[in-house]
N, C-alpha and C positions, 0 to 999 in steps of 0.2 A: 563226324560232325565238325570237329575242329579243323580237319583238312578242308572240308567244304567251305567253312567260313573263311579260312585263309585263302582259298582259291578265289572266292568273291573279291577279297581285298587285293590280291595280286593282279588279277586280270583288270580290275577297275583302275589300278595304278598304271597299267600299261596302255589302256585305251587312248588317253590323250596323246600319247606319243605315236600311236598307230593311225590316229585320225587323219593327219595331213596326207598320208599315202593311201589309206584304205577308204576314206570318205564314209559313206553310209554303211559300208560293210562292218564297221565296228559295232553297230547295233546287233548284227547277226552273231558276231563273236561274243558279245555280252550275253545274248539270249541263251547261248549254249550252256552257260554255267548254271543258271536256275533250272534249265531243262535237265541237266545232268543230276541236279539235286532232286528233281521230281522223280526221275527214274530210280535214284537211290532210295527215296522214300517209298515208292511203290514196291520195290524189291523187298523192303523190310516190313511191309504192311502185314503179311500173314503172321509173322512171329510177334510183332508188337500187339496186334489185336488178340493174340492168344495169351497175352499177359507178360511177355518178355519186354524189358525196358532197358536197352543198352545205355550204359553210363560211361562217360569219358572223364578222366581226371587230368588236370593240368596244374602241377604244383607251382604256383606263382611265387609264393613265399611261405612254404610249409611251416617253417619255424614260427611264423606269426599267425598260422591258421588261415592264411589267405590262399585260396585255390580256386581255379576255374573248374566247375563241375557242369557237364552237359548231359542231359538225360532225354531220351526219346520214349515217351509213353503215348497212349492213345490220343490225348488232347494235343500234345506237341506234334504228333504225326498229322493230325487234321490241319493244324495251323501251317505246318510245313508244306503240305499239299497246296493249300491256298496261296501261301506266300510265293512258292516257287512256280506253281502253275500259272497264276495270274501274272507274276513277274515276267515269265518267259513270253506270254502273249503280249504284254505291254511293250517289251523290248523289241519284239518282231514288228509290232505296230509302229514303234518309233522310227524304225529304219525308213519308212515312207512318209511319216507325218512330219518329222523334224526337218527343218530346212537349213539350219546352221548350228554350230556348236556341237557337232556330233560327239566329239571326244569327251567334252565336259559333261553333257547331259547323260550319255550312256554310262559313263563311269560313275556318276553320282547315283543313278538309278540302280546300277548293279551293286554298288557299295551299300545302298539302302537294303537291297534284298539280302545281302550277307548279314547286315546288322539285325534285320528282323529274324533271320534264321537263328542267330545267336540269342535273341530275346526269347523266342518261343521254346528253345531247348535248354535255357539256363536253369540249373537246379540250385542256384544260390541267390539269395536276395540281392546281395551287393553286385554280383555279376549281372543280374537282370537289370539293376538300376543303371549300370554302365551302358549296356546296350540300349536301354530306354532313352537315356540322354543322347546317345549317338544318333538315334532316329530323329531327335529334335534338331540336332546340328545339321544333319544331311537334309532334313526337310527345309530348314532355313535357307540353305544354299540352293535348293531346287526351286523354292517359291520366289526367292529374290532373283534368280537367273543371273544375269550379268549386271543387275542393278541399274538398268537403263532408265527406268521410270520411277517416280516417287511412289506410285501405287504399289509396284512390286516390292519396293524396299519397306514400305510401311506394313504391308501384309505379312512379309517375312518376319519383321520385327515383332508384330503382334503375336504371331504363332509362337515365336521363340519365347517371348516374355510370359505368355499365359501357360504354355506347356512346361517351361522350365520352373516357373513358380510352383505349379502343381507337383512337379517332379521332386523339388526340394522338400515339400511337405511329405511326400511319399517316402523319401529317404529317411526322414525322421521317424516315420511310422515303421519302416523296415528295421531300423536300429532298435526301436522299442520292442518290436516283436522278437527279433533275434536275441536280444539280451534277456528278455523274459523267458523265452523258451530254452535258452542255452545252446541254440544252433541256428545257423542261417540257411541250412539246407531246406528248400521248399518242400520236398517230399516228406521230410521228417516233421516239419511244422504242420503239414496238413494231416499226416497220420496220427500225430499226438499233439493237438493244438493246445497252447497254453490258455488259461482263463484267469479272470480277475486282474487286479493290478492295473498295469498300463494298457492292457489289451484293447478295451473299448476305444480309448483315445487313439491308439495306434491304428486301429481299423478305420476310424474316421479320417485320419491323415492319409492313409493308403487310398481310400476312396476319393479323396480330393484329387490325388494324382490321376486316378482312373477317370474322373469326370472331366478334368481338363484335357487329357489326351484324347478322350472319345467325344469331346465337344458337346457336353451335356449342359442343358440350361441350368444356371444363367451364364455359364462359362463357354458358350458355344460360338461367340462372335468371330473367333479367328478362322473358323472353317469356311464360312461363306466368303470372307475376305480373301482367303487363299485361292479362290477360283480364278484369280489373275494368272495363276501358274499354267503352264502348258497342259494340254489334255492328258498326256502320258503321266504327268505328276498327279493330276486329280484322280485318274482312274486307278492308279496304284496306291499312292500314299493315302488319299482321302476317301477311298472306297473299300479297298481290299486289304490294306496292310496297316499303316501306322495308326489310323484311328481305331483299328481293332485291337491294338495293344492293350487298351483299357478293358475291353471286353474279355480278352484272353486272361488278364490278371484276375478279373472277377471270377471267371470260370476256374482258374487255377486255385484260388483260395476258398471258393465256396464250399467244397466238401468238408473243410475243417472249421469254417467260421460262420456259416450261414445262420446257425442258431444262436450266435453271440450277438447280444445287443450292442450297438444299434444297427447291425449290418442289414438285416432284411428290410426294416422300415425305410432306411436311407436309400437303398438301391431301388426299391419299388417306387418310392416317391419321386426321386430324381429321374429314374428311367421312364416311368409312365408319363410324367410331365413333359419330358423331352419328346416322347413318342407322339403325343397329341399336338403340342405346340409346334414342333418341327414340321409335322405334316400339314398343319394349318398354314404356316408361313410358306411352305412349298407351293400351296395352291394359288398364291398371289404373286409369285415371282414371274418376271417376264423374260429373264435370261435362262436359257435351258440349263446351263451349268449350275446356276444358283437354285433352280428347281430341284436338281439332283442333290445339291449340297444340303439343303434343308431336309430333303427326304432322307439323306444319310444320317443326319442328326436324329431324325425320328426313328429310323431302324436301329441305330446304335442304342437308343434308349430302350427299345424293345428287347434287344439282345442282353443288355445289362440287367433288365428286370427278369428275364427268363433264367439267365445263369445265376443271378444273385438270389433268386427265390430258393434255390438249394434243394430241389427234390429231383428224383430220378426222371420223371416225365417232363418237368420243365427244362431240365438240362438237355434231354433228347430233343425237345422242340428247339432249344437254343442252338444246338449243333446243326440241325437241319437248316434253320434260318441263317446261320453263319455261312454255310455252304451256298445257300440260295443268294444271300446278299452279295457275296464275293463275285458270283458269276453274273447275276443280272445287273448289278450296279456298275461293275467295271465295264461290262459290255455297253451299257447305256452312256457312260462317259465317253467311251471310244466312238460310239455312234455320233455323239454330239460333236466330237472333233471332226468326224468325216462330214457331217452336215455343214460345219463351218468351213471345211475345206472346199466343199462344193459351192457354197453360196456366199462365203465371206462374212457371215453374221450368225449370231446365236439368239438374236432377239426374236421372240415369238411374233411380235407385231410386224416384222419385216419378212417373215417366212410364209410362203404360200405355194402350193402346187408341187412340193418336192416329192410327195408320195407317188404321184402319177409317173414321174420321170425316173424315180429310183425305187421300183417296187421291191427289189431284193433287200435294200436297206430298210424299207418300211417293214418287210416281213420279219427281219431280224429284230428291229426295235419293238414290234408288236409282241413277239415271243418273250423278249426280256421284260417288257412292261407288264405282260400278263402274269409272268412269274412273280413280279413285284406285287401285283394286286391280289395274287393268290388264286389263280385259275388253274384247274387241272388240265393236263396231267403233269404239270411242271413242278419243280422241286419247291417253289414257293408255296404251292397248295399244300404239300405235305407238312410244311412248317406251320401254316395257319391251322390246319386240322389238329395238329399235335397240341399247340398251345390253347386252342379253344377247348379241346377235350380236357386238358389238364386243369384249367381254371374253372370250367363248368363243374367238374366233379369236386374240386376244392371248395367252390362256393356252396355246393349242396351238402358235402360230407365233411368239410374241413372244420378246424377249431373255431371258426367264426371270428377271424382276426382281420376282416376287411377284404376277403377274396372276392366278394361281390363287386366292390369298387374296382378291383383289379380287372375283373372280367369286363366291366363296363368300359374301362379305359382301353382295353384291348380291342373291343368292338369299335369304339370311336376312332382309335388310331388306324385300324384296318380300313374303315370306311373312308377316312381322309386319304389314306395311301392309294386306294383305288381311284379317288377323285383326282389326285395330282398325277397319277399314272395316265389317266385319260387326257389330262391337260397337256402333259408332255407329248403324247402321241399326236393329239389334235394340233397343238401349236407348232410342232416341227414338220408335219407331213401333210396336213389337210390343205385343201384349196379354199381360200377365204372368198366369200361372195363379194364380187365387185373389186377384188384385188388382183393385180397382175401377177403372174407367176414370178417367183424370185429368180433373177438372172443367175445362171450357173456357169462355172468354169469347166473346161474340159479336163477331167482329172487324169486321163490316160492310165498308165499302168500303176501309178501310185495309189489310186483308189482301190484297185484290186488287192494290192499288197496290204492295205489297211483293213480291208473287209475280211481277209482270211482269219486274223486273230479274233475279230469280233464273232465270226461264225463259229470258231472253236469254243469260245466262251458260251455262246447261246446253245450250242450243241450239248455242252456240259449241263446247262440248265435243264434241257429237255431230258437228257440221259439220266440225270440224278433223280428226276421225278418218275420217269417210266420204269427205271430199274431200281425201284424202291427197296428191294431186298438187299442190294449192294450198299445203298445209302444207309440202311439200318445197320448192316454189318460194320460199316466204318464208324458210325456214331454211337452204337450201343455200349461198347466197352467203357468209355468214360462215364456215360450216364448211369451205368450199373454200380458205380462207386458211391453214388449218393443214395440217401434213404428214400424209401418210397412208401408214402402213406396210402397210396391208391393201387389199384391193379395196374401192373406194368403195361404201358401203351406200346403198341407196335405199329410201324408205318404201313400204310396201305392206301391205294387210290380209292378204295370203296369199303367203307365200314357199315354200309347200310344207311338207312335214314336216321342219322344220329343227331343229337343236339349240336355237335360240332359242325356238321354239314349245314344245318339250318343257320347257325351263327355265321358261317362263312358266306352263305348265300345272302343273308341279311346285310352283312357288311358290304358286299359287292353292290347290292341294290341301293343301299344308302349312299355309297360312293358315287354311283351314277346319278342319283338324285341330287346330291350336293353339287356335282358339276353342272347339271342342268339349271340349278337354282343359283349358280354363281353370280349372275348380275344382281339379283335381289340381295344376296349375301354381301356383295360389294357395297351396295348402298347402305345396308345396315352397319357394315364394318366402318364405313366412313363417318357415320354419325356417332359411333360408340367411342368412348374415351380410349386414347392410345395407350397401350401398355408400354412400360419402359423399354427402350431400345438397348440391346446389349452393346452394339457398336458405339452408341453415344455414351453409354456408361463406361466403356473402356477408355474412350477419349477423355472424359471428365476425370476419371481416376488417374490417368496418365498426367493430365495437367496439374491436378492437385499434388501428385508426387513430385513433379518437376518443380513446382513452386516451393514445396516444403524442402526439397533438396537444395534449391537455390538459397532459401533463407538460412538453412542450417550451415551451408558452406560459407555464406557471407559472415556469419558470426564465429565460425571456427577457423576458416582458412584466411588468416589475416595477412599472409604474405611475409611473415617474419620467421626466419630460420631459428633464431634463438628461442622464440616462443614455442615453436614446434618441439625443439630439443628439450626445453624445460618440461613440457607436458609429458613427453616420452620418458625422460629420466625420472620424473616424479612418480609416474606409474610404476616404473621398475622398482623404485625405492619403496613404494607403499605395498604393492602386492607381494612380491617375493620377500621383501623385508618383514612384513607382518607375519608371513608363514614361517620365516626363520625364527622370529621372536616367540611365536606360540608353540613351537616344537621344542622338545628337550633335546637340543642338538649338541653333541659332544664337540668340543674344540680342543685340538691337540696342537700345541705350538710346534710349527715346523722348524727344521734347522735353518739357520740364517743363510748358510751356503754349504754346498757339497764339494765345491772346488774353488780354489783361490781365484781362478780366472773369472768366476762369476761376479766377483766384486767389482772389478773395473767395468765389466759389461753392464752390470746393473747401474753403476754410477753414470755411465754414458746415457743409458735409457732415461734415467731420472732427470739429468741435466737437460737433455734434449726436450723432454716433455715440459719441464718448467719453463725453459726458454721459449718453447712453442706458444705457451699461453701469454707471453709478453710481447712477441714481435708484432709489428704492424704492417709488414710487407708480405704479399701473398707468396712470392717465390721463396722467401726465407721460411715461411710457415710450411710450404710443401717440402722443402729440403729437410727441415727438422723432423717432420712427420716421417720422412723416409729414413732418417737416422734412427728414430725409435724402432722402426720395423727392422732395420739391419741389426740393431742391438739385440732385439728379440730373436732374430735368426741365429745370432751368435750364442745366445743362451740355449737355444734348441740344440745346436751343435755340441756344446759342452755337455749337455745333459744326455748325449748319446742318441740323438734323433737326427741323423744326417739327411734322411729323406725330407723330413719336415723342415729342416733348416734350408735345404736347397729350394724347396717349393716356396718358402717364405721369402727367400732372397730374390727369386725370379719374379714372384708376384709383386713384391715391393718395387723392384726396378721398373717393371712394365707399368705399374700404377703411377709411379712417380713421373715417368715420361708422358703418359696421357694427361695427368693433371697439369703438368707444365705446358703442354700444348693447349689445353683449355684455358690456362691462365693468360696466354698471349692475347686473348680477346677481351681480357678484363683489366681494370685499372691496377696499377702496380701496388697501391696501398689498400689496406683493408677498409680504410675510411675512418673518420673521427669516431671516438668512443662517446656515444651520446647517451648511454645508459645512466640513470640516476645512481647515486651511491648505494641507495637501498637495493636497487635491482642488482647491482654488481655484487653486493654482499650475499644476496639470495642465490645468485648463480654460483658463487664460490662455495657457499655452504652446501648447495645441492650437489655440486661436483664432488666435493670431499665425501659427502655421505654415500653417493653412489659408488665411488671408488672403494670406500671402506666396505660397503655391502658386497661388492664383487670379490674382494679379498676374503671376507668371512665365508661367503658361499664356497669359494674354492677350498678353503681350509676344512669347512664342514663336510663338503663332498668327499674329500680325501679321508677324513676321519670316520665317516659313516659307512665306509665300505665293509661289508661283512662277508660276502661271498668271495670265493677265489677269483683272482683276476682272470678276465677272459683271454688275456694274452697267452696264458699257459696253453689253452686249447689250440690257438693259432700256431704257437711254436711247435707243439707236438705234431700237428698235421700239415705243416708247411711243406714237408717233403712230398706229400701226396700230390701237391700241385706242381711238383717239379721245380720248386723255387728255393732260393736261399735268402731272399729279401722278404721278410715277413710283411713289411708295410705294403709293398707292391702286390704281394699275394692276397692280402686283405682287400685291396682296392679292386683287383681284376678277377679274383676267384671267390673268396669267402663272402664278400659284400658287393659283388658285381652288380646286383640289382640296385643297390643304393647309388653306385657310380653311374649306372645308366640313367637313372632319374636325375641325378645332379647335372650331368652333361646336357641332358635335354633342357633343363631349366636354364643352364648357362647359355645355350644357343638361343632360346627364346628371349632372354634378357638382353643379349648382345644385339639381336635384330631390333628389339624395341628401342634400345638406346641409339642405335644407328639411325633408325627412322626418325626419332625425335630430333636428333642433331641435324640431320640432312633435310628436314622438312622446310625450314626457312630458305635454305639454299635452292631447293627445288622450286619453291614459290617464286623466288626472285629470278631464277633462270627463265621461268616461264613468262614473266612480265617485263623484265628489264630490256631496254633497247641494247643492241650490240653495236659497238663501234670498233673499228680496227685500230690497233695500237702498234707502235713500232716493236719489232722483236726485242727480246731482252738484250741480245748482243749489241744492237744499235743504241739502246738507251744507256747501256753500261759498257763502254768499249773495253775490249780485252786488254788493251795497253794501259788501262787505268791502274791495274795491280799486277805485280809480277807473279803472284801465286795463282792467278786464274788459269785453269787447265786449258791447253790447246787441243789435247787429244780426247777421244771419246772413251773416257774411263767408265762412266755410268750413263747409259742412254737416257735415263729419266732426268738426269741433272741438266741436260741441255736446255730445258725450258725454265730453269731457275735463273733469276737475275745474276749478272756477273759478279756483283759485289757480295753475293751470298755463297760463292763457290771457292773452294780451296783445293788445290791439286793434292796436298798431303792427305786430306780427309777422304777424297775420292779414291786415291790409290789404296789407302789403308782399308777402306770399306770394301773395295773390290777384292782385296786379298782375304779379309776376314769373313766376308759373307758366306762363301762355300765352306769354309772351315767350321764356322758356327753351325751351319746346317748339318754337316757331317757329325759334329759333336751331338747335335740334337737326336740324330738317328741312332748314334751309339747309346745315348741315354735311354732311348726308347727300347731298344732290344737287349740292353743289359739290365733292365729294371728288375727282372726276376732273380738276378744274381747279386746285384749290388745297388747302391742308391741310384735312382732314376725312375724310368717308367714313362708311360705315354703323356701324362700331365706335365711332368718336368721337361721331357723332350719337346713337347709342343710349346712350352713357355720359352725354352732356349731358342727354338726356331722363331718364335715371336720376337725375341730380342734381335735376331739377325735382321728380320724385316724392319724392325724399328730403327736400327742403325742405318739401314739403307734409305729408309723413309726420311730420317732426319737430315741426311746428306743430300738426297735427291728430290725430296718432296713428293715422290710417287712410289708406289709399291707394285703397280701392275706390270711395269716393264721388267721387274725382277724375274718374271716367268718367261719361259721360252714362248708360251702362248698365253694370252691374257685369260685369266680365270677369275670368275666372280667369287669373292670370299664366301658368299652364302652357299655356293655350290660345294666348296671344300668342306665347310662346317656340316652341311647337310649330308654329304657323302660320309663324313666321319660318324655321324649319328646312325646313319643307315648301316654302315659296316659293323659298328658295335652291336646294334640290335640284331643284325643277321647272325653275327658270331654267337650271340647269346641264345638264339633260337636254333642254331645248327644242330646241337646235340639231339634235339627231338627227332630229327630225321634218322638218327642212328639208335633210337630207342632209349636215349638218355634223358636226363632232366634238363630243363632250360637253364642256361647260364652255367652248366657244368663245365669243369675245367678240361677234362680229358675225354677224347673220343676213343672208340675202340682202337687198339693197337694193331699194327700190321707188320708182317715180315716180308720184305721185298728182296728179290735177287740183287745183288751188288750192294744195296744200301743196308741190308740187314734189318734188324728189329727197329721199328720206328714207333714212337709214342706221339700220336697226333693230339694237339691241344688247341683249344679256341682262345685261350687267354691272350696269346700274342696278337691274334687278329683283333680281339676286343681292345687291347691296348693301342693297337694301330689306329682304330677308330677314334679312341680318345685323343690321340696325337693329332689326327687330322682336324678334329673338331676344335681343339684348342688353337691350332694354327689358324683355322678359318675365323675364329672369334677374334684373335689378335689382329688379323688383317682387316676384319670388319671395323674394329675400333679405330685402327689407323686411318682407314678410309673415311670414317665419320669425322675424324679430326681434321680432314682436309681444309674446311673453311678457316680454321684457326691458323693454318700454315700458309694460306694464300697470300701473295703479295698484294699491296694496296691497289685497289682499282680492278682487281682481277677476281672473278668468281671461279672457284675450282669446278671444273666439269668432272667428267669421269676420271680424269687424271688425279684430281685431289679429292674427288667424291667417290663415284663408282668407277671401277676399272672399265677401260674400253674406250677412252676418248681423251681429248685434251681440253684444258680449261679455256673458256671463252672470255675474252676481255669485255669489260663493260666500262662505261664512263666513270671517271674518278669521283664524280659527285653523285653516283647512284645511291639510292637510299639504302642505308645499312651496310655500305661496303666495308666499314671498319669497325662498327660498333656491334657487330653480330656476336 
């Protein structure tokens, strides 16, 4: 299972790169992955249906109890067949349907298939939530497309907001369930469900997530809005896969919680309301896709009611309807795409005569719509018979808890379903009296390629109905896990003249009658009061939240950094300070110093800090802040922490350079002190209090230690990692997971900072006129200063003004640059034996590029070929992640240090280790982040009147001159 999920992700990552050469063929490549998953699921079907449930464990952080557990049982198998089967059909269809963006669209659909596979096989609540939210993210990208129209962007945003909000509520419910039960394993929760306490509230929160994901009333508005997405997206996400995630979760939890209040009343109320209202709305839509969208809402409500009811027969009916809906609704969406491909429209009022000219397409649509309406011998009929029989017997022999109303709602919903099925068929294919046939394009071979996947899905609809013993074999194992208060129901096309058959016939007849009476119903509907519109409700809610956020921001975000710091420091003082006072905390006076050299270093730090609070020039403040950092680095070194001292020294140096570059665009002075004496006293008192608190917390934390220091464990086991430097072994071996997360955060933060700084430059480059200016050499003649270099020492310095160039600096930089890079590589690969490592080496390389940047004003020319810093940083993160996952291929744990050893001829015995590769990834990422920050500082380094282009902004070009009076040329 894990390998299949990884295969989906890996192939999806490769498809955009293949698309420029392969074109439409990438869809075929993508389709092979879910097709292989389907073959794998079919191969495992006999054993799984016999009760075997393969389980895979992936120890993400075992010491914290965090692990990925995947499990394939009967319900997961059913969903896997649906997700992979329909996914393969949709991807084959997309090869002919999609006209552009083949790489992006096929990759996202394939990634979604992998995410859904993870969701339906996850046996851990938190893992299921991760996959749940990943479906939301991929859905957002697929609905928005390339964001070319406002309608696409707003629909994607609505789907994201609604489903993410429900997902957050569901996460809280998961945590409450897991903590109450003492386990997050879903199979264990269902087998031994907790009761009392937080369980009812947790179930309500979980069902909120279910209702938002499955578009149930009144949270359904995002699904019709999402019909702006391509047909492939609608057929897969909004018919067969994503919207069924809520149905799947309901089915997964029902065996354990169906009898827990308020589960059953809630799922029946919301599900049946959605069944009836969704089908009613579908009857009045004029867009074929919106007809199907509201029909999907209706059928999802039916599925939630059937699974949520929590009995053996209702679950069997739910499974059959799950199969039926996946096949007939996906095929109807794909048929709609083909109709639009033929005619250029989906509007019922503009379609006429298509059935005469496309009889094969009409036949496929008729079979799919017949299954939706519940006609024999199709699988939809089996499902209708099953749920009618279940609730007829429940109404007659049940405990009398409202099953009669449930049965009435099922009959009404089925009648409305038959009515809008007729409307879809008639609207799409009928010849309208007095209307000209809709003009059609010649589809050529593309239509045939699109019709084959549709025919495959329709064939499945027929086969699952005709071969009902096989359908029962696939669905019965899960249903048998639920209690049965009635005689077990068995699927068949003919049960005799039964109440279920009569109810099915009555629903079909009522549906046809409703369609015939539609004009009269339309007049009645127009005169009746309008029900609240979900879309309008969403817009109003969004406006209210926007206004509330704006008002709150106006009152809290006053634009004053001292005010923000005062609030933050006061919070730190109150919350941890109160906790410290309320606890009986032991305080042990620490020694004043352990070494005599700590005294002068401490004095330097204190003097620099006190002076820093009094200076009024920005540059002086930056230098004094750096002095404090260097003093602290000295204290680290004296205390016996050379790795920490080296890192502190390097970070402080790089930070100081970047701050100075930023300060070049700001006034030299901090500005007049305008604070009132009372305000200044408040700030002084708050600063002293926070400083005292931090000191007390440090002393208390040291005194409160009771357990043996964890360093003893690391010291004892450091040899197992093949290291002598304990610090580096902790970073890349023992706590490599932490390091991987930290470097990922570092990369994201650097990209965000660079984007924020470069945004004004990009805006100005786009709008400012460009005038030619004399070259720097003409404006500042070389003869003006004897020290201006005449030779090409640094290529990037040639674009610098002559008065900013010195031959001594360029020569020294040229000599030091490779030496510092060699030193950085030495630190990288010596980190396991002595102070150094990937982080320190990357920072040293960053210092080399910083030096070259300060002298030359550009860093891209320092490479033999220009490389985007984002590529370097991204490659580093990818390398570190790959090294962390590599041991899995050899049967080891993720992020394990050593791979199996090998004995080679000539080389002898070798111990293979991933830690060096992991550290190399850290090195590359840090170098890329340093380069990205230097690139972002380009605007502050640019000469007056010149906007830095890629030379000072992004690598790969030269700065473009602009007029000296261009807006913002110096005050940026």
